[in-house]
C-alpha positions in Angstrom: 1.9 -10.4 93.1 5.0 -10.7 90.9 6.7 -14.1 90.9 10.3 -14.9 90.1 9.4 -15.9 86.6 6.8 -14.6 84.2 4.4 -17.3 83.1 4.1 -17.1 79.3 0.8 -18.2 77.6 0.4 -18.1 73.9 -2.9 -18.1 72.0 -2.6 -20.0 68.7 -4.9 -21.0 65.9 -5.7 -20.6 62.2 -6.9 -17.3 60.9 -10.4 -16.6 62.2 -10.3 -18.9 65.2 -11.3 -16.2 67.7 -7.8 -15.8 69.1 -8.1 -12.1 69.9 -11.4 -12.5 71.7 -10.0 -15.2 74.0 -6.7 -13.4 74.4 -8.4 -10.3 75.7 -10.8 -12.3 77.9 -8.0 -14.3 79.4 -6.1 -11.0 80.3 -9.3 -9.7 81.9 -9.9 -12.8 84.0 -6.3 -13.0 85.2 -6.3 -9.4 86.2 -9.5 -9.9 88.1 -7.7 -12.7 90.0 -5.1 -10.2 91.0 -2.3 -11.1 88.6 -0.3 -8.6 86.7 -0.5 -9.1 82.9 1.6 -8.0 80.0 0.3 -8.5 76.4 2.0 -8.8 73.1 0.8 -9.8 69.6 2.6 -10.7 66.4 3.4 -9.7 63.8 3.9 -6.1 65.0 2.8 -4.5 61.7 4.0 -1.0 62.6 7.5 -2.1 63.2 10.3 -2.4 60.6 10.1 -6.1 60.3 6.3 -6.3 60.7 5.8 -3.8 57.9 7.8 -6.0 55.5 5.7 -9.0 56.6 2.5 -7.1 55.9 3.7 -6.2 52.4 4.5 -9.9 51.7 1.2 -11.1 53.1 -0.7 -8.5 51.1 1.5 -8.7 48.0 1.5 -4.9 48.0 5.2 -4.9 47.1 4.7 -7.2 44.1 5.9 -10.3 45.9 3.7 -12.6 48.0 4.8 -14.5 51.1 4.0 -17.7 49.2 6.7 -16.9 46.7 9.4 -16.6 49.3 11.2 -19.8 50.5 10.0 -21.1 53.8 13.2 -20.4 55.9 13.5 -16.8 54.5 9.8 -16.2 55.4 10.3 -17.7 58.8 13.2 -15.3 59.4 11.0 -12.2 58.9 8.6 -13.4 61.6 11.4 -14.4 63.9 13.2 -11.1 63.6 10.0 -9.2 64.2 9.7 -11.0 67.6 13.4 -10.6 68.3 13.2 -6.9 67.8 10.1 -6.6 70.0 11.6 -8.6 72.9 14.9 -6.7 73.1 13.8 -4.8 76.3 11.6 -7.5 77.8 12.4 -8.5 81.4 11.4 -11.9 82.8 9.7 -11.4 86.2 8.3 -7.9 85.4 4.8 -9.3 85.4 3.1 -12.5 86.6 1.8 -13.3 83.1 2.8 -12.5 79.6 0.1 -13.3 77.1 1.1 -13.6 73.4 -1.3 -13.6 70.5 0.5 -15.8 68.0 4.1 -16.7 68.7 6.9 -19.1 67.6 4.6 -22.1 67.1 2.6 -20.2 64.5 5.7 -19.5 62.5 6.8 -23.2 62.7 3.3 -24.3 61.5 2.6 -21.9 58.7 6.0 -22.0 57.1 5.7 -25.8 56.9 2.4 -26.2 55.2 2.3 -23.8 52.3 1.5 -25.1 48.8 5.1 -24.3 47.7 6.4 -26.6 50.5 4.7 -29.8 49.4 7.1 -32.8 49.6 9.6 -30.7 51.6 10.4 -31.6 55.2 8.7 -29.3 57.6 10.9 -26.7 59.4 9.3 -27.0 62.8 12.5 -28.0 64.6 14.5 -25.5 62.6 12.2 -22.6 63.6 12.3 -23.7 67.3 16.1 -23.7 67.2 16.2 -20.3 65.4 13.9 -18.5 67.8 14.4 -20.2 71.1 18.1 -21.1 70.9 19.8 -18.7 68.4 17.7 -15.6 69.1 17.1 -16.6 72.8 13.4 -15.8 72.8 11.6 -17.0 75.9 9.8 -20.3 75.8 6.1 -20.4 76.6 4.8 -22.3 79.6 1.7 -23.2 77.5 0.6 -22.9 73.9 -3.2 -22.9 73.6 -4.4 -24.0 70.2 -8.0 -22.9 69.5 -9.3 -25.4 67.0 -12.1 -24.4 64.7 -13.6 -25.8 61.5 -12.2 -24.0 58.5 -15.7 -22.9 57.3 -16.3 -21.1 60.6 -12.8 -19.6 60.5 -13.3 -18.3 57.0 -16.6 -16.7 58.0 -14.9 -15.0 60.9 -12.1 -13.6 58.7 -14.7 -12.0 56.5 -16.0 -10.0 59.5 -12.6 -8.5 60.4 -13.1 -5.3 58.4 -10.3 -2.9 57.5 -6.8 -3.7 58.6 -3.8 -1.4 57.8 -1.6 -4.1 56.2 -4.3 -5.6 53.9 -7.2 -3.2 53.8 -10.7 -4.8 53.8 -9.6 -8.0 52.1 -7.8 -11.2 53.2 -4.1 -11.8 53.2 -2.5 -14.5 51.0 -2.5 -17.1 53.9 -6.1 -16.3 54.9 -7.4 -16.8 51.3 -6.3 -20.4 51.1 -8.8 -22.7 52.9 -6.6 -25.7 52.1 -3.6 -24.0 53.7 -5.7 -23.2 56.8 -6.8 -26.9 57.0 -3.2 -28.1 56.7 -2.2 -25.6 59.4 -4.9 -26.9 61.7 -3.8 -30.5 61.1 -0.1 -29.5 61.8 -1.1 -27.8 65.1 -2.9 -31.1 66.1 0.1 -33.2 65.0 2.5 -31.0 67.1 0.1 -31.2 70.1 0.7 -34.9 70.2 4.5 -34.4 70.1 4.9 -31.5 72.5 3.4 -31.5 76.0 3.3 -27.7 76.2 0.5 -27.5 73.5 -3.1 -27.9 74.6 -6.0 -28.2 72.1 -9.4 -26.5 72.8 -12.2 -27.4 70.5 -14.0 -24.1 69.6 -16.7 -25.4 67.2 -19.5 -27.9 67.6 -21.9 -29.0 64.9 -20.5 -26.5 62.5 -20.9 -23.5 64.8 -18.7 -21.6 67.2 -19.1 -22.6 70.9 -20.1 -19.8 73.3 -17.2 -17.5 74.1 -17.5 -17.9 77.8 -17.6 -21.7 77.5 -14.3 -21.7 75.6 -12.8 -19.2 78.1 -13.7 -21.5 81.0 -12.0 -24.4 79.3 -8.9 -22.3 78.7 -8.8 -21.3 82.4 -9.2 -24.9 83.4 -6.2 -25.8 81.2 -4.1 -23.2 83.1 -5.3 -24.4 86.4 -4.6 -28.1 85.7 -1.0 -27.2 84.9 -0.5 -25.2 88.1 -0.2 -21.9 86.2 -2.8 -20.1 88.4 -0.9 -20.8 91.6 -0.2 -17.5 93.2 3.3 -18.7 94.0 3.7 -20.1 90.5 6.4 -19.6 87.9 8.9 -21.9 86.2 
């Protein structure tokens, strides 16, 4: 059921927003509909660039990501994606689902404590990744919005991860940074038509997983992305 162009959907959100759950559920539902699906997630921690990102996020190399200037930090994330996409071919699958992508880089490198009173670098990151590095643009970025208290509780349940062990990375530890990131995602959703916001908490609790998934599927359908003859 391959179309001329692969439809690219990214799942975005602050740490602990349930991205991976919705990412995997979306892949399953699309495959059940007969679509071919390719999946990617960033950073790729076992790659050259992803390993360096992991060291900066964990501080294991003696330097934390928050000590690195915003454009230099953004470059690490961008090069990780550039390296991963070298052999990617548009049209090889109906859908490409990405767990965190360019939008995440633009948001997080613009809202750190060290970046107060500095202009955000959203447009610079978009130019870097989409124009200079020629990474493919998504058809839709889905921002899963959660209250920061729920997100923090979800992060604490993640367990052991190779790049940071059983703890939280330097970005996850800062609740104020997570709130600023959430606010920036919302701000950008008003500026760019390819960002849709899905509210994932209600009354201080996470909404049911299936309920969120249904809303995500409805967002794809409303934009014609589930058309069997679809594509850009």
